[in-house]
ROPASE-280833 format. One record per residue (C-alpha): residue number from 1; residue in three letters; x, y, z. Coordinates in Angstrom, 1 decimal. Layout:
# ROPASE-280833
> NUM_ALA_X_Y_Z
...
# end
This chain:
# ROPASE-280833
> 1_MET_-19.4_-14.1_1.1
> 2_LEU_-16.9_-14.5_4.0
> 3_LEU_-15.2_-17.8_4.1
> 4_TYR_-16.5_-19.2_7.4
> 5_ASP_-19.3_-21.4_8.6
> 6_ALA_-22.7_-19.9_9.1
> 7_LEU_-23.2_-18.2_12.4
> 8_ASP_-26.2_-19.7_14.2
> 9_VAL_-25.9_-18.8_17.9
> 10_LEU_-27.7_-15.6_18.7
> 11_GLY_-27.7_-13.2_21.6
> 12_PRO_-25.1_-11.4_23.6
> 13_VAL_-23.1_-13.5_26.0
> 14_MET_-20.7_-11.3_27.8
> 15_THR_-19.8_-7.7_28.6
> 16_SER_-16.4_-6.3_29.6
> 17_ARG_-13.7_-4.0_31.3
> 18_PHE_-11.4_-1.2_30.3
> 19_ALA_-9.9_1.9_31.9
> 20_CYS_-10.3_4.8_29.4
> 21_LEU_-7.1_5.8_27.6
> 22_ALA_-5.8_9.2_28.4
> 23_LEU_-4.8_9.9_24.8
> 24_PHE_-7.6_10.7_22.4
> 25_VAL_-6.5_11.0_18.8
> 26_ALA_-8.4_12.9_16.1
> 27_ASN_-11.3_11.3_14.3
> 28_SER_-9.7_10.9_10.9
> 29_ILE_-6.4_9.7_9.5
> 30_LEU_-5.0_12.1_6.9
> 31_LEU_-3.1_11.1_3.9
> 32_ILE_0.1_13.0_3.1
> 33_THR_-0.8_16.0_1.0
> 34_THR_1.6_17.1_-1.7
> 35_PRO_1.9_20.4_-3.4
> 36_VAL_1.1_20.7_-7.1
> 37_ILE_4.1_21.6_-9.1
> 38_ALA_3.7_22.6_-12.8
> 39_GLY_6.1_20.8_-15.0
> 40_THR_6.7_19.3_-18.5
> 41_VAL_4.8_16.3_-19.7
> 42_ILE_7.0_13.7_-21.3
> 43_ASN_5.0_11.3_-23.4
> 44_VAL_6.1_7.7_-23.8
> 45_PRO_6.7_6.5_-26.5
> 46_ALA_5.9_9.7_-28.5
> 47_ASN_8.7_11.8_-26.8
> 48_GLN_10.9_9.1_-25.3
> 49_PRO_10.9_5.4_-26.5
> 50_THR_10.9_3.8_-23.0
> 51_ILE_9.6_4.7_-19.6
> 52_GLN_13.1_4.8_-18.1
> 53_SER_14.3_7.1_-20.8
> 54_GLY_11.4_9.4_-19.9
> 55_ILE_12.5_9.3_-16.3
> 56_ASN_16.1_10.0_-17.3
> 57_ALA_15.0_13.1_-19.3
> 58_SER_12.7_14.5_-16.6
> 59_THR_13.3_17.0_-13.8
> 60_ASP_11.4_17.6_-10.5
> 61_GLY_7.8_18.5_-11.2
> 62_ASP_7.6_16.7_-14.6
> 63_THR_5.1_14.0_-15.5
> 64_VAL_6.1_11.0_-17.6
> 65_LEU_2.8_10.0_-19.3
> 66_VAL_2.8_6.5_-20.6
> 67_ALA_0.6_5.3_-23.5
> 68_PRO_-1.1_1.9_-23.4
> 69_GLY_1.1_-1.1_-24.1
> 70_THR_3.4_-3.6_-22.5
> 71_TYR_6.9_-2.3_-21.5
> 72_THR_9.6_-4.8_-20.4
> 73_GLU_11.6_-2.6_-18.1
> 74_ASN_13.0_-2.4_-14.6
> 75_LEU_12.5_1.2_-13.5
> 76_LYS_14.5_3.4_-11.2
> 77_PHE_13.2_6.8_-10.1
> 78_MET_16.7_8.1_-9.4
> 79_GLY_15.6_10.4_-6.6
> 80_LYS_13.4_12.5_-8.8
> 81_ALA_10.2_14.2_-7.5
> 82_ILE_8.2_13.3_-10.7
> 83_THR_4.9_11.6_-11.5
> 84_VAL_5.1_8.5_-13.7
> 85_LYS_1.5_7.5_-14.7
> 86_SER_-0.4_5.7_-17.4
> 87_ALA_-2.6_7.6_-19.8
> 88_LYS_-5.4_4.9_-19.8
> 89_GLY_-5.0_2.9_-16.6
> 90_ALA_-3.6_-0.3_-15.3
> 91_ALA_-5.7_-2.6_-17.4
> 92_VAL_-4.0_-1.6_-20.6
> 93_THR_-0.6_-0.4_-19.4
> 94_ILE_1.8_-3.1_-18.2
> 95_ILE_5.3_-2.9_-16.9
> 96_ASP_6.9_-6.4_-17.1
> 97_GLY_10.0_-6.9_-14.9
> 98_GLY_11.1_-9.9_-17.0
> 99_GLY_12.1_-11.9_-13.9
> 100_VAL_15.5_-10.2_-13.5
> 101_ALA_14.9_-7.5_-10.8
> 102_PRO_12.1_-5.5_-9.1
> 103_VAL_9.8_-3.9_-11.6
> 104_VAL_10.2_-0.4_-9.9
> 105_THR_12.9_0.7_-7.4
> 106_PHE_12.9_3.8_-5.2
> 107_ASP_16.3_3.9_-3.5
> 108_VAL_17.5_7.5_-3.7
> 109_ASN_15.5_9.2_-0.9
> 110_GLU_12.5_9.8_-3.2
> 111_PRO_9.8_12.1_-1.5
> 112_SER_6.1_11.7_-1.5
> 113_THR_5.9_13.8_-4.7
> 114_SER_7.6_10.8_-6.5
> 115_THR_4.5_9.1_-7.7
> 116_LEU_3.8_5.9_-9.5
> 117_SER_0.2_5.6_-10.7
> 118_GLY_-2.0_3.4_-12.9
> 119_PHE_0.1_0.5_-14.1
> 120_THR_0.1_-3.3_-13.9
> 121_LEU_3.4_-4.3_-12.5
> 122_GLN_4.3_-8.0_-13.0
> 123_HIS_7.0_-10.6_-13.3
> 124_GLY_9.5_-8.8_-11.0
> 125_ILE_11.8_-10.6_-8.7
> 126_SER_13.9_-9.5_-5.7
> 127_THR_17.7_-9.6_-5.9
> 128_THR_20.7_-9.2_-3.7
> 129_SER_20.7_-5.4_-4.4
> 130_SER_17.1_-5.2_-3.3
> 131_LEU_17.8_-7.1_-0.1
> 132_TYR_15.7_-9.9_-1.5
> 133_MET_12.6_-7.7_-0.9
> 134_GLY_10.0_-6.2_-3.2
> 135_GLY_9.5_-8.2_-6.4
> 136_GLY_7.0_-5.6_-7.7
> 137_VAL_8.2_-2.4_-6.0
> 138_PHE_11.3_-2.0_-3.8
> 139_VAL_11.5_1.0_-1.5
> 140_TYR_14.8_1.7_0.3
> 141_PHE_15.1_4.7_2.6
> 142_ALA_12.4_6.5_0.5
> 143_SER_8.8_7.8_0.8
> 144_PRO_7.2_7.7_-2.6
> 145_THR_3.5_7.5_-3.4
> 146_ILE_2.4_4.2_-5.1
> 147_GLU_-1.3_4.4_-6.1
> 148_ASN_-3.9_2.9_-8.3
> 149_ASN_-1.7_0.1_-9.6
> 150_VAL_-2.2_-3.7_-10.0
> 151_ILE_0.8_-5.4_-8.6
> 152_GLN_0.7_-9.1_-9.5
> 153_ASN_2.7_-12.3_-10.2
> 154_ASN_6.0_-11.1_-8.6
> 155_LEU_8.4_-13.1_-6.5
> 156_SER_10.4_-12.2_-3.5
> 157_CYS_11.8_-13.5_-0.1
> 158_GLY_10.0_-10.6_1.5
> 159_GLY_7.1_-8.6_0.1
> 160_GLY_6.5_-10.2_-3.3
> 161_GLY_4.3_-7.2_-4.2
> 162_ILE_6.0_-4.4_-2.3
> 163_GLY_9.0_-4.4_-0.1
> 164_VAL_9.8_-1.3_2.1
> 165_TYR_13.1_-1.0_4.0
> 166_TYR_13.2_2.1_6.3
> 167_GLY_10.8_4.2_4.3
> 168_SER_7.5_6.0_4.7
> 169_PRO_5.7_5.5_1.4
> 170_VAL_2.0_6.1_0.8
> 171_ILE_0.6_2.8_-0.7
> 172_LEU_-2.9_3.8_-1.8
> 173_LYS_-5.7_2.1_-3.7
> 174_ASN_-3.7_-0.6_-5.3
> 175_THR_-4.7_-4.2_-6.0
> 176_VAL_-1.8_-6.5_-4.8
> 177_LYS_-2.6_-10.0_-5.8
> 178_SER_-1.0_-13.4_-6.7
> 179_ASN_2.5_-12.5_-5.5
> 180_SER_4.5_-15.1_-3.7
> 181_GLN_7.6_-15.9_-1.7
> 182_SER_10.3_-17.8_-3.4
> 183_GLY_13.9_-18.8_-3.0
> 184_CYS_14.3_-18.6_0.8
> 185_SER_12.7_-19.6_4.1
> 186_GLY_10.7_-17.4_6.3
> 187_GLY_9.5_-15.1_3.6
> 188_ASP_6.3_-13.0_3.2
> 189_GLY_3.6_-12.7_0.6
> 190_ALA_2.3_-9.4_-0.5
> 191_ILE_3.7_-6.3_1.3
> 192_LYS_6.5_-6.2_3.8
> 193_VAL_7.6_-3.1_5.8
> 194_VAL_10.9_-3.4_7.7
> 195_GLY_12.5_-0.7_9.9
> 196_ASP_11.4_2.5_11.5
> 197_GLY_9.1_4.7_9.4
> 198_SER_5.5_5.8_9.0
> 199_ALA_4.3_3.9_6.0
> 200_GLN_0.6_4.4_5.0
> 201_ILE_-1.1_1.4_3.5
> 202_ILE_-4.6_2.7_2.7
> 203_GLY_-7.5_1.5_0.6
> 204_ASN_-5.8_-1.5_-1.0
> 205_THR_-7.2_-4.9_-2.0
> 206_ILE_-4.7_-7.5_-1.0
> 207_ARG_-5.7_-11.0_-2.1
> 208_ASN_-4.5_-14.4_-3.3
> 209_ASN_-0.9_-13.9_-2.2
> 210_SER_1.2_-16.8_-0.8
> 211_SER_4.1_-17.5_1.5
> 212_ASN_5.6_-20.9_1.3
> 213_PHE_7.6_-21.0_4.5
> 214_GLY_5.4_-19.9_7.3
> 215_ASN_5.1_-16.1_7.6
> 216_CYS_2.5_-13.5_6.6
> 217_GLY_0.4_-13.9_3.5
> 218_GLY_-0.9_-10.3_3.3
> 219_ILE_1.0_-7.5_5.2
> 220_SER_4.1_-8.0_7.3
> 221_LEU_5.3_-5.3_9.7
> 222_VAL_8.8_-5.9_11.1
> 223_GLY_9.9_-3.2_13.6
> 224_ALA_8.0_-0.9_11.3
> 225_GLY_7.9_2.3_13.4
> 226_SER_4.4_3.9_13.2
> 227_PRO_2.6_2.6_10.1
> 228_THR_-1.0_3.2_9.3
> 229_ILE_-3.0_0.2_7.9
> 230_LEU_-6.4_1.6_7.0
> 231_ASN_-9.4_0.6_4.9
> 232_ASN_-7.8_-2.4_3.2
> 233_ILE_-9.7_-5.5_2.1
> 234_ILE_-7.4_-8.5_2.8
> 235_TYR_-8.6_-11.9_1.8
> 236_SER_-7.6_-15.4_0.4
> 237_ASN_-3.9_-15.1_1.3
> 238_VAL_-2.2_-18.3_2.2
> 239_VAL_0.7_-19.1_4.5
> 240_THR_1.9_-22.7_4.2
> 241_GLY_4.1_-24.6_6.6
> 242_LEU_3.6_-27.0_9.5
> 243_SER_0.9_-25.8_11.9
> 244_PRO_1.2_-23.9_14.2
> 245_ALA_4.5_-22.6_12.6
> 246_SER_2.7_-20.8_9.8
> 247_VAL_1.4_-17.5_11.1
> 248_GLY_-0.5_-14.4_10.0
> 249_GLY_-2.6_-15.1_6.9
> 250_GLY_-3.8_-11.5_6.7
> 251_ILE_-1.4_-9.4_8.8
> 252_CYS_1.7_-10.1_10.9
> 253_ILE_3.3_-7.7_13.4
> 254_TRP_6.5_-9.1_14.9
> 255_ASN_10.2_-9.2_15.5
> 256_ILE_12.5_-7.5_17.9
> 257_SER_12.0_-3.7_17.5
> 258_GLY_8.9_-1.5_18.0
> 259_ALA_5.8_-1.1_15.9
> 260_ASP_3.3_1.5_16.9
> 261_ALA_0.9_0.4_14.2
> 262_VAL_-2.6_1.8_13.7
> 263_ILE_-4.7_-0.9_12.2
> 264_ALA_-8.1_0.6_11.5
> 265_GLN_-11.2_-0.4_9.6
> 266_ASN_-9.9_-3.2_7.6
> 267_LEU_-11.9_-6.2_6.3
> 268_ILE_-9.9_-9.3_6.8
> 269_TYR_-11.3_-12.8_5.9
> 270_GLY_-10.7_-16.1_4.3
> 271_ASN_-7.0_-16.2_4.9
> 272_THR_-5.0_-19.3_5.8
> 273_ALA_-2.4_-19.8_8.5
> 274_GLY_-1.8_-22.2_11.4
> 275_GLN_-2.0_-19.4_14.0
> 276_GLY_-3.8_-16.1_13.5
> 277_SER_-5.3_-16.6_10.1
> 278_GLY_-6.6_-13.0_10.3
> 279_ILE_-3.8_-11.3_12.3
> 280_TYR_-0.7_-12.7_14.2
> 281_ALA_0.9_-10.1_16.4
> 282_PHE_4.2_-10.6_18.4
> 283_VAL_4.2_-7.3_20.2
> 284_PRO_7.8_-6.1_20.9
> 285_SER_8.8_-4.4_24.1
> 286_GLY_7.8_-0.7_23.9
> 287_ALA_5.4_-1.1_21.0
> 288_ARG_1.8_0.1_21.2
> 289_PRO_-0.3_-1.3_18.3
> 290_VAL_-3.9_-0.1_18.2
> 291_PHE_-6.7_-2.1_16.4
> 292_VAL_-9.8_-0.1_15.7
> 293_ASN_-13.1_-1.0_14.0
> 294_ASN_-11.7_-3.9_12.0
> 295_THR_-13.9_-6.9_10.8
> 296_ILE_-11.6_-10.0_11.1
> 297_VAL_-13.1_-13.4_10.3
> 298_GLY_-10.8_-16.4_11.0
> 299_SER_-10.5_-19.7_9.3
> 300_LEU_-10.6_-23.3_10.4
> 301_THR_-6.8_-23.6_9.7
> 302_SER_-6.2_-21.7_13.0
> 303_PRO_-8.0_-23.6_15.7
> 304_GLN_-6.4_-21.4_18.4
> 305_GLY_-6.5_-17.7_17.6
> 306_SER_-8.6_-18.2_14.5
> 307_ALA_-9.2_-14.4_14.0
> 308_VAL_-6.2_-13.0_16.1
> 309_TYR_-3.3_-14.7_17.8
> 310_ILE_-1.3_-12.2_20.0
> 311_SER_2.0_-12.9_21.8
> 312_GLY_5.0_-11.0_23.1
> 313_TYR_4.4_-8.0_25.4
> 314_SER_0.7_-8.0_24.5
> 315_ASP_-0.5_-5.8_27.4
> 316_GLN_0.6_-2.8_25.3
> 317_ALA_-1.9_-3.6_22.5
> 318_GLN_-5.3_-2.0_22.4
> 319_PHE_-8.5_-3.3_20.7
> 320_PHE_-11.5_-1.1_20.2
> 321_ASN_-14.8_-1.7_18.4
> 322_ASN_-13.6_-4.8_16.4
> 323_LEU_-15.6_-7.7_15.2
> 324_LEU_-13.2_-10.7_15.9
> 325_ILE_-15.0_-13.7_14.6
> 326_GLY_-13.6_-17.2_14.7
> 327_ALA_-14.5_-20.1_12.4
> 328_ARG_-16.9_-22.7_13.8
> 329_GLY_-15.6_-24.6_16.8
> 330_THR_-12.4_-22.5_17.1
> 331_ASN_-11.1_-20.0_19.6
> 332_ALA_-11.5_-16.5_18.1
> 333_VAL_-8.8_-14.6_19.9
> 334_TYR_-5.9_-16.2_21.8
> 335_CYS_-3.4_-14.3_24.0
> 336_ASP_-0.5_-16.4_25.0
> 337_ASN_1.6_-15.9_28.2
> 338_GLN_5.0_-16.7_27.0
> 339_TYR_6.3_-13.2_27.7
> 340_ASP_3.5_-11.4_29.4
> 341_GLN_0.8_-12.4_32.0
> 342_THR_-1.1_-9.1_31.5
> 343_PRO_-3.7_-9.1_28.7
> 344_PRO_-4.2_-6.5_26.0
> 345_ALA_-6.8_-3.8_26.6
> 346_PHE_-10.2_-4.7_25.0
> 347_ALA_-13.1_-2.2_24.8
> 348_GLY_-16.3_-2.5_22.9
> 349_ASN_-15.4_-5.6_20.8
> 350_ASP_-17.5_-8.6_19.7
> 351_VAL_-15.3_-11.7_20.1
> 352_TYR_-17.3_-14.7_19.0
> 353_SER_-17.0_-18.2_17.5
> 354_PRO_-20.1_-20.4_16.7
> 355_THR_-19.8_-23.5_18.9
> 356_GLY_-16.4_-22.3_19.9
> 357_THR_-14.9_-19.7_22.3
> 358_GLY_-14.2_-16.0_22.2
> 359_LEU_-11.3_-14.6_24.2
> 360_GLN_-8.9_-17.3_25.5
> 361_GLY_-5.5_-17.4_27.2
> 362_THR_-4.4_-14.5_29.3
> 363_CYS_-7.3_-12.3_27.8
> 364_SER_-10.1_-14.7_28.8
> 365_GLY_-10.9_-12.5_31.8
> 366_GLU_-11.7_-9.5_29.6
> 367_SER_-14.9_-11.2_28.3
> 368_ASN_-17.1_-9.7_31.0
> 369_LEU_-15.6_-6.2_31.1
> 370_ASN_-15.8_-2.9_29.4
> 371_GLY_-18.4_-3.3_26.8
> 372_ASN_-17.1_-6.4_25.1
> 373_ILE_-19.7_-9.0_23.9
> 374_SER_-19.6_-12.5_22.5
> 375_ALA_-22.5_-12.8_20.1
> 376_ASN_-23.3_-13.6_16.6
> 377_PRO_-22.8_-10.3_14.7
> 378_ILE_-25.5_-11.3_12.2
> 379_PHE_-24.1_-10.3_8.9
> 380_VAL_-25.9_-9.5_5.7
> 381_ASN_-24.1_-9.8_2.4
> 382_GLY_-21.3_-11.6_4.2
> 383_ASP_-19.7_-8.6_6.1
> 384_HIS_-22.3_-5.8_6.7
> 385_LEU_-24.4_-5.7_9.9
> 386_ARG_-28.0_-6.7_9.6
> 387_GLY_-30.6_-4.5_11.3
> 388_ASN_-31.0_-6.7_14.3
> 389_SER_-27.3_-7.2_15.0
> 390_PRO_-26.1_-6.9_18.6
> 391_ALA_-23.0_-5.0_17.3
> 392_ILE_-25.0_-1.9_16.3
> 393_ASP_-24.6_1.2_18.5
> 394_VAL_-22.6_-0.5_21.2
> 395_GLY_-19.0_0.5_20.4
> 396_ASN_-16.7_3.1_22.1
> 397_ASN_-17.0_6.6_20.7
> 398_LEU_-13.7_7.6_22.4
> 399_ALA_-11.6_5.0_20.6
> 400_PRO_-8.3_6.5_19.4
> 401_ASN_-7.7_6.8_15.7
> 402_LEU_-11.4_6.4_14.9
> 403_PRO_-11.9_7.3_11.2
> 404_SER_-14.6_9.9_10.3
> 405_THR_-16.2_7.5_7.7
> 406_ASP_-16.5_3.8_7.5
> 407_LEU_-15.0_1.4_4.9
> 408_ALA_-17.9_2.2_2.5
> 409_GLY_-17.6_6.0_3.0
> 410_ASN_-20.6_6.4_5.2
> 411_PRO_-20.4_8.6_8.3
> 412_ARG_-18.6_6.6_11.0
> 413_ILE_-21.0_7.3_13.9
> 414_THR_-24.6_6.9_12.8
> 415_ASN_-27.6_6.5_15.1
> 416_GLY_-28.6_3.1_13.9
> 417_ASN_-31.2_2.2_16.5
> 418_GLY_-32.9_5.6_17.1
> 419_GLY_-31.4_6.0_20.6
> 420_LEU_-30.8_9.3_22.3
> 421_MET_-27.3_9.7_21.0
> 422_PRO_-25.4_8.1_18.1
> 423_VAL_-23.0_5.4_19.1
> 424_VAL_-20.3_3.9_16.9
> 425_ASP_-20.9_0.3_15.6
> 426_MET_-18.4_-2.5_15.8
> 427_GLY_-16.6_-3.6_12.7
> 428_ALA_-15.5_-2.0_9.5
> 429_TYR_-19.0_-1.0_8.3
> 430_GLU_-21.4_1.3_10.1
> 431_PHE_-25.0_0.2_10.0
> 432_VAL_-27.2_2.7_7.9
> 433_PRO_-30.9_2.2_8.7
> 434_VAL_-32.3_3.5_5.4
> 435_VAL_-30.3_3.7_2.1
> 436_LEU_-31.2_5.4_-1.1
> 437_ALA_-29.3_4.3_-4.3
> 438_PRO_-28.0_5.7_-6.4
> 439_LYS_-26.9_8.9_-4.5
> 440_SER_-27.4_11.1_-7.5
> 441_LEU_-29.3_11.2_-10.8
> 442_SER_-28.3_13.3_-13.8
> 443_PHE_-30.9_13.8_-16.6
> 444_GLY_-28.6_15.8_-18.9
> 445_ARG_-30.1_18.1_-21.5
> 446_HIS_-33.8_17.5_-22.2
> 447_PRO_-36.3_19.0_-24.6
> 448_LEU_-39.2_20.9_-23.1
> 449_GLY_-42.5_19.1_-23.1
> 450_ASN_-41.0_15.6_-22.8
> 451_THR_-40.6_13.5_-19.7
> 452_THR_-37.7_11.2_-18.8
> 453_SER_-37.8_8.9_-15.8
> 454_LYS_-35.1_7.1_-13.7
> 455_THR_-35.4_5.0_-10.6
> 456_VAL_-34.1_5.1_-7.0
> 457_THR_-34.1_2.1_-4.7
> 458_VAL_-35.1_2.7_-1.1
> 459_THR_-33.9_0.0_1.3
> 460_ASN_-35.2_-0.4_4.8
> 461_ALA_-32.3_-2.2_6.5
> 462_GLN_-34.0_-2.1_9.9
> 463_ASN_-35.8_-5.0_11.7
> 464_LYS_-38.9_-2.8_11.9
> 465_ILE_-41.4_-1.2_9.6
> 466_LEU_-40.3_2.2_8.1
> 467_ASN_-43.0_4.8_8.3
> 468_VAL_-42.5_7.5_5.6
> 469_SER_-44.1_10.9_6.2
> 470_SER_-43.2_12.4_2.8
> 471_TYR_-41.4_12.1_-0.5
> 472_SER_-40.6_15.4_-2.2
> 473_ALA_-38.8_16.6_-5.3
> 474_PRO_-37.6_20.0_-6.5
> 475_ILE_-39.2_22.1_-9.3
> 476_GLY_-38.9_20.4_-12.6
> 477_PHE_-38.9_16.9_-11.1
> 478_SER_-41.6_14.6_-9.7
> 479_VAL_-41.5_11.4_-7.7
> 480_SER_-43.8_8.5_-7.3
> 481_GLY_-43.8_4.9_-6.1
> 482_CYS_-43.2_3.2_-2.7
> 483_GLY_-45.8_4.2_-0.2
> 484_PRO_-46.3_5.4_3.4
> 485_SER_-44.5_2.3_4.9
> 486_ILE_-41.8_-0.1_3.9
> 487_ALA_-41.5_-3.5_5.6
> 488_ALA_-38.5_-4.5_7.6
> 489_PHE_-35.5_-5.8_5.6
> 490_SER_-37.2_-4.9_2.3
> 491_SER_-36.9_-2.4_-0.6
> 492_CYS_-39.1_-0.5_-3.0
> 493_THR_-38.5_1.6_-6.1
> 494_LEU_-39.2_5.3_-6.5
> 495_THR_-39.6_6.7_-10.1
> 496_VAL_-38.1_10.1_-10.5
> 497_SER_-39.3_12.0_-13.6
> 498_PHE_-37.8_15.1_-15.2
> 499_ASP_-40.3_17.3_-17.0
> 500_PRO_-38.9_20.9_-17.4
> 501_GLN_-41.4_23.5_-18.4
> 502_THR_-38.8_26.3_-19.0
> 503_THR_-35.3_26.4_-20.3
> 504_GLY_-32.3_26.4_-17.9
> 505_SER_-30.6_24.4_-15.3
> 506_PHE_-32.6_22.5_-12.7
> 507_LYS_-30.9_21.2_-9.5
> 508_GLY_-32.0_20.0_-6.1
> 509_SER_-32.6_16.9_-4.0
> 510_LEU_-35.2_14.2_-3.8
> 511_MET_-36.0_14.0_-0.1
> 512_VAL_-37.4_11.1_1.9
> 513_ASN_-38.7_11.9_5.4
> 514_ASP_-39.3_9.0_7.7
> 515_ASP_-39.0_7.7_11.3
> 516_ALA_-35.5_6.2_10.8
> 517_ALA_-32.6_7.6_12.8
> 518_ASN_-30.9_8.8_9.7
> 519_SER_-33.9_10.7_8.3
> 520_PRO_-34.1_12.6_6.0
> 521_GLN_-32.4_10.7_3.2
> 522_SER_-31.7_12.4_-0.1
> 523_VAL_-30.6_11.9_-3.7
> 524_SER_-29.0_14.8_-5.7
> 525_LEU_-30.9_15.6_-9.0
> 526_SER_-29.8_17.6_-11.9
> 527_GLY_-31.0_18.3_-15.5
> 528_THR_-31.2_21.1_-18.1
> 529_GLY_-34.3_22.1_-20.1
> 530_GLN_-33.8_23.2_-23.7
# end
């Protein structure tokens, strides 16, 4: 559950203004793609006793494949376009930095084909040579790929988990947790990106990191060029220090040089800071950050700007289709006027705080313009929209940088309420009226004359009865259960049976036809008769 008080005030309160942007960006954000290069596999410890000796023996295109175990090392990639990965995954393959230096360093212009994958990286610490950044991973003028790792229990002045200095790495599907700032003032917790570049921070879980002296528990962008922050779940990060000096529990954007950040479809909640427990943004002159379809829930520690606090030249910032929810009695979004009297652009957002206020400061006038609302979003399971949410089908389809799928992988624009045209929802998750789970069933090889059954759950997430016209299954399969109608906000179970009468492969889809906007729904079926 999200860490905020129960929302109890229903109904839309406001609508708002916005002049359409001239620039429309493609509907998806693409990861860097890299060519596949055949090379030698160097096994550690079978071929080389340590991971570093495997790296030393490698050439571009090689793979250093590491067996399970704990390796006390501080690795350097030495500019090589190689893949260093675990054979069995991060849970059983640990690289321990021993508290003497960053666990892994990329500092010889490594390209995106320099890949680190599938390790637990722990007990690293930043040093003078790493600019006091990156206890777990330090990236210096390099653009490696860092994926599927657990980066934990590292120390640094900036970016206890990952520190990037003038680089464009791909940081993909990692868990970055329990890293902290140590040994200096003004540090940052989990990931810090400094200097011009185009870092991609995508699909990571960033949690339980801490900063002891006031800045940025999760992600810190300092003059970071044009980074992409997409599909991350950022929660329970803590920034300590005297309020309001502590800022940015989830994300910080700040300092003197530009940051054209795209911050899209992140779930940010339960973070702690004196200002902007979700996001704190000091927008530099010339920067143009864009916030699209995020769900940001603030904490009581930030009474002003609980979800977002924005300062600097804030009129250059743009907010589309976000759920910006403050803790009870707080102000959800605050725009200060220290540098700029013109507010950011807001279009199609829900900015709400139960028994509190929505948009305040220079942005207070945006509340009644351009499709913005201030209403209880009505969550189910803490962060998904319930079928009667006012945030369904009311966003802006022309938002720039709108991903093609939501945080759960569902199509981004789904007709949730059966209107004439599909309209994007607010927040990180698109509302799906009817859901079938699982998405596929495999019955494997099965003797003729015997029947095997498995189940599928049908969930009607709407606030109205679902009327089902048919359930159908392909040859070799049969379906039973449920009925012609399913009550609002309820589920039923279908039994799918496989009873092949001839040998061979059977494939097809279970189909459910109904009066929901996303009808028909399907489940892939497969099995072999023998």
